[in-house]
C-alpha positions as CSV (number, residue, x, y, z in Angstrom):
1,M,-3.9,37.3,32.2
2,K,-5.0,34.3,30.3
3,S,-2.8,31.1,30.1
4,N,-3.0,28.9,27.5
5,R,-2.9,25.0,28.8
6,G,-3.9,23.3,25.6
7,F,-2.7,22.6,22.1
8,T,-4.4,24.6,19.0
9,L,-6.1,22.5,16.5
10,I,-3.3,22.8,14.0
11,E,-0.6,21.2,16.6
12,V,-3.2,18.2,17.3
13,L,-3.9,17.6,13.5
14,V,-0.3,17.7,12.4
15,A,0.4,15.4,15.2
16,M,-2.2,13.1,14.3
17,F,-1.1,13.4,10.6
18,L,2.6,12.3,11.6
19,M,1.2,9.3,13.7
20,V,-1.1,8.0,11.1
21,M,1.9,8.4,8.5
22,T,4.2,6.5,10.7
23,F,1.7,3.8,11.4
24,A,1.1,3.3,7.8
25,V,4.9,2.8,7.4
26,I,5.0,0.4,9.7
27,L,2.0,-1.4,8.2
28,R,3.8,-1.3,5.0
29,I,7.0,-2.8,6.3
30,Q,5.2,-5.5,8.1
31,T,3.0,-6.8,4.9
32,N,6.2,-6.6,3.0
33,S,7.8,-8.8,5.6
34,I,4.5,-11.0,5.7
35,E,4.9,-11.5,1.7
36,A,8.4,-12.2,2.0
37,I,8.2,-15.1,4.5
38,R,5.2,-16.3,2.3
39,K,7.5,-16.5,-1.0
40,A,10.5,-18.2,1.0
41,K,8.2,-20.6,2.4
42,E,6.8,-21.4,-1.2
43,L,10.5,-21.6,-2.7
44,N,11.7,-23.8,0.1
45,T,8.8,-26.3,-0.5
46,V,9.0,-26.3,-4.4
47,S,13.1,-26.5,-4.0
48,M,12.8,-29.7,-1.5
49,L,9.9,-31.4,-4.1
50,S,12.4,-31.1,-7.3
51,K,14.8,-32.4,-5.0
52,K,12.8,-35.4,-4.4
53,I,11.9,-35.7,-8.0
54,L,15.5,-35.5,-8.7
55,A,16.5,-38.2,-6.2
56,Q,14.0,-40.7,-7.9
57,T,15.6,-40.0,-11.3
58,E,18.9,-40.1,-10.3
59,W,18.1,-43.7,-8.7
60,E,16.3,-44.5,-12.1
61,F,19.2,-43.3,-13.9
62,R,21.7,-45.4,-12.2
63,N,20.0,-48.7,-12.0
64,K,18.3,-48.4,-15.2
65,G,20.5,-46.4,-17.3
66,A,20.4,-43.2,-19.2
67,G,18.5,-44.7,-22.1
68,E,15.8,-46.2,-20.1
69,L,14.4,-42.8,-18.9
70,P,11.5,-41.4,-20.3
71,D,11.5,-38.6,-22.5
72,E,8.8,-36.7,-20.6
73,E,6.8,-37.9,-17.3
74,S,4.7,-36.1,-15.0
75,G,2.6,-36.7,-11.9
76,K,1.6,-34.9,-8.5
77,F,2.9,-35.3,-5.4
78,D,1.3,-36.8,-2.2
79,E,-0.2,-34.9,0.9
80,P,0.2,-32.4,2.0
81,Y,1.7,-31.3,-1.5
82,E,-1.3,-32.6,-3.4
83,E,-1.7,-29.0,-5.1
84,Y,1.8,-29.4,-6.4
85,Q,2.4,-31.0,-9.8
86,W,5.7,-32.3,-11.4
87,K,7.0,-32.8,-15.1
88,R,10.4,-34.1,-15.8
89,G,12.2,-34.1,-19.3
90,A,15.3,-36.2,-20.1
91,E,17.2,-35.7,-23.3
92,E,20.2,-36.4,-24.9
93,V,22.7,-33.8,-24.8
94,A,23.5,-32.7,-28.7
95,F,27.3,-32.3,-29.7
96,S,28.5,-30.6,-32.7
97,D,30.3,-32.7,-35.2
98,D,33.4,-30.8,-34.7
99,L,33.6,-31.2,-30.9
100,F,36.9,-32.6,-31.1
101,S,38.4,-30.8,-34.0
102,L,42.0,-30.8,-33.1
103,G,43.5,-28.6,-35.6
104,E,45.2,-29.0,-39.2
105,Q,47.9,-31.1,-37.7
106,Y,45.8,-33.8,-36.4
107,E,43.3,-33.6,-39.4
108,D,44.8,-36.4,-41.5
109,N,45.3,-38.7,-38.1
110,P,42.8,-41.3,-38.1
111,L,43.8,-42.3,-34.7
112,A,42.7,-38.9,-33.2
113,K,39.6,-38.9,-35.3
114,N,38.6,-42.0,-33.8
115,F,39.4,-41.1,-30.6
116,G,36.8,-38.2,-31.1
117,D,34.3,-40.2,-32.7
118,T,34.3,-42.8,-29.7
119,F,34.4,-40.1,-27.1
120,V,31.4,-38.2,-28.6
121,K,29.5,-41.6,-29.0
122,Y,30.4,-42.5,-25.3
123,L,28.9,-39.1,-24.2
124,K,25.6,-39.7,-26.5
125,N,25.2,-42.9,-24.7
126,A,26.2,-41.8,-21.1
127,L,24.9,-38.0,-20.7
128,R,21.8,-36.8,-20.1
129,K,19.9,-33.6,-19.6
130,V,17.5,-33.6,-17.3
131,T,14.9,-30.9,-16.4
132,V,12.7,-31.1,-13.4
133,T,9.7,-28.4,-13.2
134,V,7.4,-28.2,-10.3
135,L,4.2,-26.6,-10.9
136,W,1.7,-25.1,-8.4
137,P,-1.4,-22.6,-8.3
138,N,-0.8,-18.9,-8.8
139,P,-3.6,-17.3,-6.2
140,S,-4.0,-14.7,-9.3
141,G,-4.7,-17.6,-11.7
142,G,-2.5,-19.8,-13.7
143,N,0.5,-21.5,-12.2
144,K,3.6,-20.9,-10.9
145,E,6.7,-23.3,-12.2
146,F,10.2,-23.9,-10.8
147,S,12.7,-25.7,-13.1
148,V,16.1,-27.4,-12.4
149,V,18.1,-28.5,-15.0
150,Y,20.6,-31.3,-14.4
151,F,23.3,-32.9,-16.3
152,W,24.0,-36.6,-15.5
153,V,26.9,-38.8,-16.7
154,N,26.4,-42.8,-16.3
155,Y,29.6,-43.6,-15.3
156,N,28.6,-47.4,-15.7
157,E,28.5,-47.0,-19.5
158,P,31.3,-48.9,-21.1
159,F,33.9,-46.8,-22.5
160,S,36.2,-48.7,-24.8
161,L,39.5,-47.7,-26.8
162,S,39.5,-51.1,-28.8
163,G,39.7,-50.6,-32.5
164,L,41.6,-47.5,-32.0
165,A,45.1,-49.3,-32.6
166,G,47.1,-48.5,-35.8
167,G,46.5,-45.4,-37.7
168,G,48.7,-42.4,-37.2
169,N,50.6,-40.2,-39.3
170,S,53.4,-41.7,-41.2
171,N,56.4,-39.5,-41.6
172,E,58.1,-42.1,-44.1
173,E,58.7,-40.9,-47.6
């Protein structure tokens, strides 16, 4: 009587196939984890750098005024971030002429119209849309970009209601 003490060739091949497939899955998961960590680090870095430019912009905005911000500005970051660049754009926010359309009952009311015109003028002088973009090299060529858009109001901008007195609807017949 003969006893079989070993595995057959097919059993060994199936076991090796399962082991190789398991290792391949584990390797793929590990590779994805490393890539996710790299992307998270990259986004953390660019968000920190964009906050730096936004803080500088806010300082300029508060100390110089909204009208003093240059329309376009760019530069490079200092070490250890010298491969990163930044661009900043500041622009007036456009408002439609009928922003303060108050309806037909106020159509002939010069006080309401003057208030609307004064408020739009205030917003045009005090409000700015600021876009900060951080650029860095893409390993596969070109650049990657991360942009942040902020709207700032200069509360130091004078808002005057003088010149609005008078006017109004007259119901006298």
